[in-house]
C-alpha positions in Angstrom: 0.0 0.0 0.0 2.8 2.4 0.9 4.6 1.6 -2.3 1.5 2.6 -4.3 1.0 5.7 -2.2 4.6 6.7 -2.9 4.2 6.1 -6.6 1.0 8.2 -6.5 2.7 11.1 -4.6 2.1 14.7 -5.4 5.5 15.1 -6.9 4.9 12.2 -9.3 1.5 13.6 -10.2 3.1 16.9 -11.0 5.6 15.1 -13.1 3.0 13.2 -15.0 0.8 16.4 -15.5 3.6 17.9 -17.5 2.8 15.4 -20.3 -0.2 16.0 -22.5 -3.3 13.9 -21.9 -3.2 12.8 -25.5 0.2 11.2 -25.0 -1.0 9.2 -22.0 -4.1 8.2 -23.9 -2.0 7.2 -26.9 0.1 4.9 -24.7 -3.0 3.5 -23.1 -4.6 2.6 -26.4 -1.5 1.1 -28.1 0.3 -1.0 -25.4 0.0 -4.8 -26.1 -1.0 -5.6 -22.5 -4.7 -5.5 -21.6 -5.7 -2.8 -19.1 -8.9 -2.6 -17.0 -9.6 0.2 -14.6 -12.3 0.1 -12.0 -13.6 2.6 -9.5 -13.3 2.1 -5.7 -16.3 -0.2 -5.8 -14.6 -2.5 -8.4 -17.0 -1.4 -11.1 -15.2 -1.3 -14.5 -14.9 2.3 -15.8 -12.4 1.9 -18.7 -10.6 -0.8 -20.7 -8.1 -0.4 -23.5 -8.2 -1.9 -27.0 -5.8 -4.7 -26.1 -8.4 -5.8 -23.4 -11.1 -5.9 -26.1 -8.9 -7.9 -28.4 -7.9 -10.5 -25.9 -11.2 -11.0 -24.1 -13.6 -10.4 -27.0 -15.6 -8.0 -24.8 -16.0 -4.4 -26.0 -15.8 -1.5 -23.6 -19.6 -1.1 -23.7 -20.0 -4.8 -22.8 -18.1 -4.5 -19.5 -18.3 -0.9 -18.3 -20.4 -0.8 -15.1 -19.8 -4.5 -14.4 -17.3 -6.1 -12.0 -14.3 -8.2 -13.2 -16.3 -11.2 -12.2 -17.6 -11.1 -15.8 -14.3 -12.7 -16.8 -14.2 -15.5 -14.2 -13.5 -18.9 -15.7 -14.7 -21.2 -12.9 -11.2 -22.7 -12.8 -10.4 -21.0 -9.4 -12.5 -21.4 -6.3 -13.7 -18.7 -4.0 -10.7 -18.9 -1.5 -8.4 -18.0 -4.4 -10.1 -14.7 -5.0 -10.5 -13.9 -1.3 -6.8 -14.4 -0.8 -6.0 -12.3 -3.8 -8.1 -9.3 -2.7 -6.8 -9.6 0.9 -3.3 -9.2 -0.4 -4.3 -6.2 -2.5 -5.9 -4.7 0.6 -2.8 -5.2 2.7 0.0 -4.6 0.2 -1.7 -2.6 -2.5 -0.7 -5.0 -5.3 -1.2 -8.6 -6.5 0.3 -10.5 -9.4 0.2 -14.0 -10.6 -1.1 -16.5 -13.2 -4.9 -16.6 -13.5 -7.4 -18.3 -15.8 -10.1 -16.1 -17.3 -12.9 -16.6 -19.8 -13.3 -14.9 -23.2 -16.6 -13.7 -24.5 -16.7 -16.8 -26.7 -16.5 -19.0 -23.6 -12.9 -20.1 -24.2 -10.8 -20.3 -21.0 -7.3 -18.9 -21.3 -4.3 -18.2 -19.0 -3.0 -14.7 -18.3 -0.4 -13.0 -16.2 -2.3 -10.4 -14.2 -1.1 -7.5 -12.1 -3.7 -5.6 -10.0 -2.7 -2.3 -8.4 -4.6 -0.4 -5.8 -4.7 3.4 -6.6 -5.2 5.8 -3.6 -5.4 9.6 -3.2 -3.3 11.8 -0.9 -5.5 10.8 2.1 -4.9 7.1 1.4 -8.4 6.4 0.2 -8.9 4.0 -2.6 -10.0 5.7 -5.8 -9.4 3.0 -8.4 -8.1 -0.5 -9.1 -6.0 -1.1 -12.2 -5.6 -4.5 -13.8 -2.8 -5.1 -16.4 -2.6 -8.5 -18.0 -0.7 -10.5 -20.7 -2.3 -13.3 -22.6 -0.3 -16.5 -21.9 -2.2 -18.7 -24.4 0.5 -18.9 -27.1 3.3 -19.3 -24.5 1.3 -22.2 -22.9 0.9 -23.8 -26.3 4.6 -23.6 -26.9 5.4 -24.9 -23.4 3.0 -27.8 -23.9 4.5 -28.5 -27.3 8.0 -28.5 -25.9 6.9 -30.8 -23.0 5.3 -33.1 -25.5 8.4 -33.2 -27.6 10.5 -33.9 -24.5 8.3 -36.8 -23.6 7.1 -38.1 -27.0 8.9 -40.0 -29.7 8.7 -37.6 -32.7 8.5 -40.4 -35.2 5.9 -42.8 -33.8 4.0 -40.3 -31.5 4.2 -42.7 -28.5 6.1 -42.0 -25.3 9.9 -42.0 -25.3 12.0 -43.8 -22.8 12.1 -40.9 -20.4 8.4 -40.5 -20.3 8.0 -44.3 -19.9 10.3 -44.4 -17.0 8.5 -41.5 -15.3 5.1 -43.1 -15.8 6.4 -46.4 -14.6 7.8 -44.9 -11.5 4.5 -43.3 -10.8 2.6 -46.5 -11.5 4.8 -48.6 -9.2 4.6 -46.0 -6.4 0.8 -46.0 -6.5 0.7 -49.8 -6.8 2.9 -50.2 -3.7 0.3 -48.3 -1.7 -2.4 -50.8 -2.6 -3.2 -53.3 0.1 -4.0 -56.2 -2.2 -1.6 -57.8 -4.6 -1.3 -56.3 -8.1 0.8 -57.5 -11.0 2.1 -55.7 -14.1 3.8 -57.2 -17.1 6.6 -55.4 -18.8 7.3 -56.3 -22.5 10.6 -55.5 -24.2 10.2 -55.8 -28.0 13.0 -55.8 -30.6 12.0 -56.1 -34.3 13.7 -59.0 -36.0 16.2 -58.3 -38.9 15.2 -54.6 -38.9 18.8 -53.5 -39.8 18.5 -55.7 -42.9 15.3 -53.9 -43.9 16.9 -50.5 -43.4 19.9 -51.5 -45.5 17.9 -53.0 -48.4 14.7 -50.9 -48.5 16.0 -47.7 -47.0 15.5 -45.7 -43.8 12.3 -44.1 -45.1 10.7 -47.5 -45.3 12.1 -48.4 -41.9 10.5 -45.3 -40.4 7.2 -46.2 -42.0 7.4 -49.7 -40.5 8.1 -48.2 -37.0 5.1 -45.9 -37.3 2.9 -48.8 -38.4 4.2 -51.1 -35.6 3.5 -48.3 -33.0 -0.1 -47.9 -34.4 -0.8 -51.6 -34.2 0.6 -51.9 -30.7 -1.6 -48.9 -29.5 -4.7 -50.7 -30.7 -4.0 -53.6 -28.3 -3.7 -51.4 -25.2 -6.2 -50.3 -22.5 -6.2 -46.7 -21.2 -3.9 -47.4 -18.2 -1.4 -49.4 -20.2 1.9 -47.7 -21.2 3.8 -47.9 -24.5 7.0 -46.3 -25.5 9.6 -46.4 -28.2 12.7 -47.2 -26.2 15.2 -46.6 -28.9 15.9 -47.7 -32.5 13.6 -50.6 -33.3 12.9 -51.3 -29.6 9.5 -50.8 -27.9 8.5 -51.3 -24.3 4.9 -51.9 -23.1 3.5 -52.2 -19.6 0.3 -54.2 -19.3 -1.2 -53.1 -16.1 -3.1 -55.3 -13.5 -2.5 -58.7 -15.2 -4.2 -61.5 -13.4 -1.6 -64.2 -14.0 1.2 -65.4 -16.2 -1.2 -67.0 -18.6 -2.8 -63.6 -19.3 0.7 -62.0 -19.8 1.6 -64.8 -22.3 -1.6 -64.4 -24.2 -0.9 -60.7 -24.7 2.6 -61.5 -26.0 1.0 -63.8 -28.6 -1.4 -61.0 -29.6 1.6 -58.7 -30.1 3.4 -61.3 -32.3 0.2 -62.0 -34.3 -0.5 -58.3 -34.9 3.1 -57.4 -36.0 3.5 -60.4 -38.3 0.6 -59.3 -40.5 1.8 -58.0 -43.8 2.3 -54.2 -44.1 1.7 -52.2 -47.3 4.6 -49.7 -47.5 4.8 -47.6 -50.7 2.6 -50.2 -52.5 5.0 -52.9 -51.4 4.1 -55.8 -49.1 6.6 -56.0 -46.2 6.7 -58.7 -43.5 8.3 -58.2 -40.2 8.4 -60.1 -36.8 9.5 -59.3 -33.3 11.2 -61.0 -30.3 9.8 -60.3 -26.9 11.1 -60.5 -23.4 8.7 -60.3 -20.4 9.3 -59.4 -16.8 6.6 -59.3 -14.1 6.1 -56.8 -11.2 6.6 -57.6 -8.3 7.9 -61.1 -9.0 11.1 -60.1 -10.9 11.6 -56.7 -9.3 9.8 -53.7 -7.8 12.1 -51.2 -9.5 11.5 -49.8 -13.0 15.0 -50.0 -14.2 15.5 -53.6 -13.1 12.1 -54.6 -14.6 13.2 -53.2 -17.9 16.6 -54.9 -17.7 15.0 -58.2 -16.9 12.6 -57.9 -19.8 15.6 -56.9 -22.0 17.6 -59.9 -21.0 14.6 -62.2 -21.6 14.2 -60.6 -25.1 17.9 -61.3 -25.9 17.4 -64.9 -24.8 14.3 -65.2 -27.0 16.1 -63.7 -30.0 19.0 -66.0 -29.7 16.8 -69.1 -29.5 14.0 -68.4 -31.9 12.9 -65.3 -33.7 9.3 -64.2 -33.6 8.8 -65.6 -30.1 8.7 -64.5 -26.5 10.3 -65.5 -23.2 9.7 -64.7 -19.6 12.7 -63.6 -17.5 14.2 -66.4 -15.5 16.3 -66.2 -12.4 20.0 -65.3 -13.2 21.2 -68.0 -10.9 19.5 -71.0 -12.4 21.8 -73.3 -14.4 19.3 -75.1 -16.6 19.8 -75.7 -20.3 18.5 -72.2 -21.2 21.0 -70.6 -18.8 23.9 -72.7 -20.1 23.1 -71.7 -23.7 23.1 -68.0 -22.9 26.2 -68.4 -20.7 28.1 -70.0 -23.5 27.5 -67.3 -26.0 28.0 -64.5 -23.5 31.2 -66.0 -22.1 32.7 -66.3 -25.6 31.8 -62.7 -26.4 33.2 -61.5 -23.0 36.6 -63.2 -23.7 36.8 -61.7 -27.1 35.9 -58.3 -25.8 38.1 -58.6 -22.7 35.2 -57.8 -20.4 36.7 -59.4 -17.3 38.2 -57.5 -14.4 40.8 -58.5 -11.8 40.3 -57.9 -8.1 43.2 -58.3 -5.7 43.2 -59.6 -2.2 46.3 -58.7 0.0 48.4 -61.3 1.8 49.7 -60.1 5.1 53.0 -61.3 6.6 52.5 -62.2 10.3 56.1 -61.3 11.2 55.9 -57.5 10.4 52.3 -57.0 9.2 53.5 -55.9 5.8 51.7 -56.7 2.5 53.7 -59.6 1.3 51.8 -60.2 -1.9 48.4 -60.1 -3.7 46.2 -62.8 -5.2 44.5 -61.9 -8.5 40.9 -63.0 -8.6 38.8 -62.7 -11.8 35.4 -61.0 -11.8 32.7 -60.9 -14.6 29.8 -58.4 -14.6 28.0 -59.3 -17.8 25.8 -56.8 -19.6 23.0 -59.4 -20.1 23.6 -61.8 -17.2 24.6 -59.4 -14.5 27.3 -60.5 -12.0 28.3 -64.1 -12.8 30.0 -66.0 -10.0 33.5 -67.3 -10.8 32.4 -70.7 -9.5 29.9 -70.7 -12.3 31.8 -69.3 -15.3 35.2 -70.8 -14.5 33.7 -74.3 -14.1 31.8 -73.9 -17.4 35.0 -72.6 -19.0 36.9 -75.6 -17.9 34.2 -78.0 -19.2 34.3 -76.3 -22.6 38.0 -75.5 -23.1 37.3 -71.8 -22.9 39.5 -71.8 -19.8 42.6 -71.6 -21.9 41.9 -68.2 -23.6 40.3 -67.0 -20.4 43.5 -67.9 -18.4 45.7 -66.2 -21.0 43.5 -63.1 -20.7 43.8 -63.1 -16.9 47.6 -63.3 -17.2 47.6 -60.3 -19.7 45.4 -58.3 -17.3 47.7 -59.2 -14.4 50.6 -57.8 -16.4 48.7 -54.6 -17.1 47.9 -54.3 -13.4 51.6 -54.8 -12.4 52.7 -52.1 -14.8 50.1 -49.7 -13.4 51.1 -50.5 -9.8 54.8 -50.0 -10.6 54.1 -46.6 -12.1 52.8 -45.6 -8.6 55.8 -47.2 -6.8 54.2 -50.5 -5.8 56.3 -53.6 -6.4 54.2 -56.3 -4.8 54.2 -59.8 -6.4 50.9 -61.0 -7.8 49.7 -64.6 -7.5 47.8 -66.0 -10.5 45.6 -69.1 -10.3 46.3 -71.6 -13.1 43.7 -74.1 -14.1 44.9 -77.7 -14.3 43.5 -77.9 -17.9 45.6 -74.9 -18.9 48.6 -76.3 -17.0 48.5 -79.6 -18.9 48.5 -78.0 -22.3 51.6 -78.8 -24.4 52.2 -75.1 -25.1 51.5 -73.9 -21.6 55.0 -72.6 -20.9 55.4 -71.1 -24.4 52.1 -69.2 -24.1 53.1 -67.7 -20.7 56.5 -66.7 -22.0 54.9 -65.0 -25.1 52.6 -62.9 -22.9 55.5 -61.8 -20.6 57.6 -60.9 -23.6 54.8 -58.9 -25.1 54.5 -56.8 -21.9 58.2 -56.8 -21.3 57.4 -58.2 -17.9 59.9 -60.2 -15.7 58.5 -63.4 -14.3 59.6 -62.5 -10.7 56.6 -60.2 -10.5 54.3 -63.2 -10.3 53.6 -66.3 -8.3 51.9 -69.2 -10.0 49.2 -71.0 -7.9 48.3 -74.5 -8.9 46.0 -76.8 -7.0 47.1 -79.9 -5.1 45.2 -82.1 -7.5 47.1 -80.6 -10.5 50.6 -81.5 -9.2 49.5 -84.9 -8.1 48.6 -85.9 -11.6 51.3 -86.8 -14.2 53.9 -86.2 -11.6 57.0 -86.4 -13.9 55.6 -84.0 -16.4 54.4 -81.7 -13.6 57.9 -81.6 -12.0 59.4 -80.7 -15.4 57.0 -77.8 -15.9 57.3 -76.5 -12.3 61.1 -76.5 -12.6 61.0 -74.6 -15.8 58.6 -72.0 -14.2 61.1 -71.6 -11.4 63.9 -71.1 -13.8 61.9 -68.4 -15.6 61.7 -66.6 -12.2 58.1 -67.5 -11.0 57.4 -68.4 -7.4 55.3 -71.6 -7.1 52.5 -72.2 -4.6 50.2 -75.1 -4.0 46.6 -73.8 -3.5 43.8 -75.4 -1.6 46.1 -77.8 0.3 44.3 -80.4 2.4 41.5 -81.1 -0.1 43.5 -83.7 -2.1 45.2 -87.0 -1.2 48.8 -86.1 -1.2 51.3 -86.1 1.7 53.7 -83.4 2.6 56.6 -85.7 2.2 55.6 -86.4 -1.4 55.6 -82.6 -2.1 59.4 -82.5 -1.5 59.8 -83.6 -5.1 58.4 -80.2 -6.3 60.2 -76.9 -6.3 57.6 -75.1 -4.2 57.9 -71.8 -2.4 54.6 -71.7 -0.6 51.7 -73.8 0.5 48.2 -72.5 1.0 46.0 -74.2 3.6 42.5 -74.5 2.4 39.9 -72.3 4.0 37.8 -75.3 5.1 40.4 -76.0 7.8 40.8 -72.4 8.9 37.1 -71.8 9.4 37.0 -74.3 12.3 40.3 -74.0 14.0 38.7 -72.0 16.8 36.1 -74.7 17.6 37.4 -78.1 16.4 40.5 -79.5 18.0 41.2 -81.9 15.1 41.1 -79.1 12.6 43.5 -77.1 14.7 45.8 -80.1 15.0 45.9 -80.6 11.2 46.7 -77.0 10.6 49.5 -77.0 13.2 51.0 -80.2 11.6 50.8 -78.7 8.1 52.6 -75.6 9.3 55.4 -77.4 11.1 56.1 -79.9 8.3 56.0 -77.1 5.7 58.7 -75.2 7.6 60.8 -78.3 7.7 60.5 -78.5 3.9 61.6 -74.8 3.7 58.1 -73.7 2.5 56.2 -70.6 3.6 52.6 -71.2 4.7 49.6 -69.1 3.8 46.3 -69.4 5.7 43.4 -68.4 3.4 39.9 -67.5 4.4 40.8 -65.9 7.7 37.9 -63.8 8.9 38.2 -63.6 12.7 40.6 -62.2 15.3 40.6 -65.5 17.1 41.8 -67.3 14.0 44.6 -64.8 13.6 45.7 -65.3 17.2 45.8 -69.1 16.8 47.7 -68.9 13.6 50.2 -66.5 15.0 50.9 -69.0 17.9 51.4 -71.7 15.3 54.0 -69.5 13.5 51.9 -69.3 10.3 53.8 -67.1 7.9 51.1 -65.3 5.9 47.4 -64.5 6.4 44.9 -63.9 3.6 41.2 -63.2 4.1 38.3 -60.8 4.9 39.9 -60.1 8.4 42.3 -57.8 6.6 40.6 -57.1 3.3 38.1 -58.4 0.8 39.3 -58.6 -2.8 39.5 -55.1 -4.2 39.5 -53.5 -7.7 42.9 -52.1 -8.6 42.1 -48.4 -7.8 40.7 -49.3 -4.4 43.6 -51.8 -3.8 46.2 -49.0 -4.2 44.3 -46.8 -1.8 44.3 -49.7 0.7 48.0 -50.3 0.3 48.8 -46.6 0.8 46.7 -46.5 3.9 48.2 -49.7 5.2 51.7 -48.5 4.7 51.0 -45.2 6.5 49.2 -46.9 9.3 52.0 -49.4 10.0 54.8 -46.9 9.6 53.0 -44.9 12.3 53.0 -47.9 14.6 56.7 -48.3 14.2 
């Protein structure tokens, strides 16, 4: 109110009075904003041409009436009461409001209402100034539509789909009774071939026709989107059971495989579909899409123009094995494996004595695959040989990187018995080391007890040659085979690793403790170091220290770490133990 009074001060009036009335009237008549002036009783006394143009009301139509003639019905009474209360207290109100034209059309406008007072502070007029927002709203809505809609097929894009799915799952989670939704991931079969042979214009026409056919199959609450390229996703809401979900997949296949007339040419196309179900497979949008995508990939690899439900990643049935085989071969070719490293701690001075390299595989389609699964399968199929060579190469790369940062810790590599038995085993390792210009003394070769017990003469020859090259040699998983320590004297071994199955129970089973103690004592007599693997508890560390075990490896000190985290751990470990000294 004070601001308006100041604006309407005598000095300002004198300033305005210097200008001719014709000038002020000219401005009033030609500004693009609509202006409406009322008296103190809110009766309209004057409007400008812009007001007449926007609202459709002439001056004669509204003079003597209140602004209520424009009310749209969009806003309820409290909105207007609050607006006029603010004008009474502050002398001004501005905001977005919906009004109605003379034609009955409702439109948005940005409105400013100013309270005009005289020198005594009495209200003499109200002045409303507004800008029509219709065109801006149309542009905003069009921009929003473009952001959320696929411009080619006019269905939702992936961003809109994810947003709608998130809202759907959020509302579904609040429902007390069980509700299921089916998510379909579609990929058109041989679509690239169509693009290459018939042209992208024909491909675009096919995508439009596919989208139109899919929309005809959906109910109001179902969701469809073009996910990218020739991929579509559909959510069938509130499905009763798997049978209903499967029936809908069949309807999709039947609809899409009907011939299409494109440029007077009959074109046939099919689709492969993957299906995931909420909440069985996941309660998360991204995971449900990923599950359906993986199921689609499986479907496409097995039979085009079909569908498959997502199945648990951990199952190892024939379907899983088939997918595992193709993905493992591809992963080896693309070097998709990563090495993690677990530190080995010397008991004598608590320094990091070495590292064990452990392979990890996070498949794009299978997710994280356990080494127990893919290594076993690799050994069964012979893929273990190229996989082992890849692991050695990555170990060389890791050593180079560590040495660049000043770390010269030897890395232990597990060698499969199948790889070890190959005629060209030694040559293949030498070739890799030469390629990386890497001395063998940076590595320790770990072979299992069962490996060295078979074909003993040939094994001794290979182990001796490895020693001559500069490798250290360890026996892994000792205690799970049938050998005796005295027999091991034949082999040029540096270290023996006691299997974790013995370590886990040394605190509770006397016989396990006695076996571990005997292994340590006899190993020392044979001039071999002893590593206890799988150490997780302080009690186990104390017992092993009393037994004079040389090296500890296990979660008690560290889990296996990726290379960047490993080097941070080693730096922290060095600082921590230097401080203790």
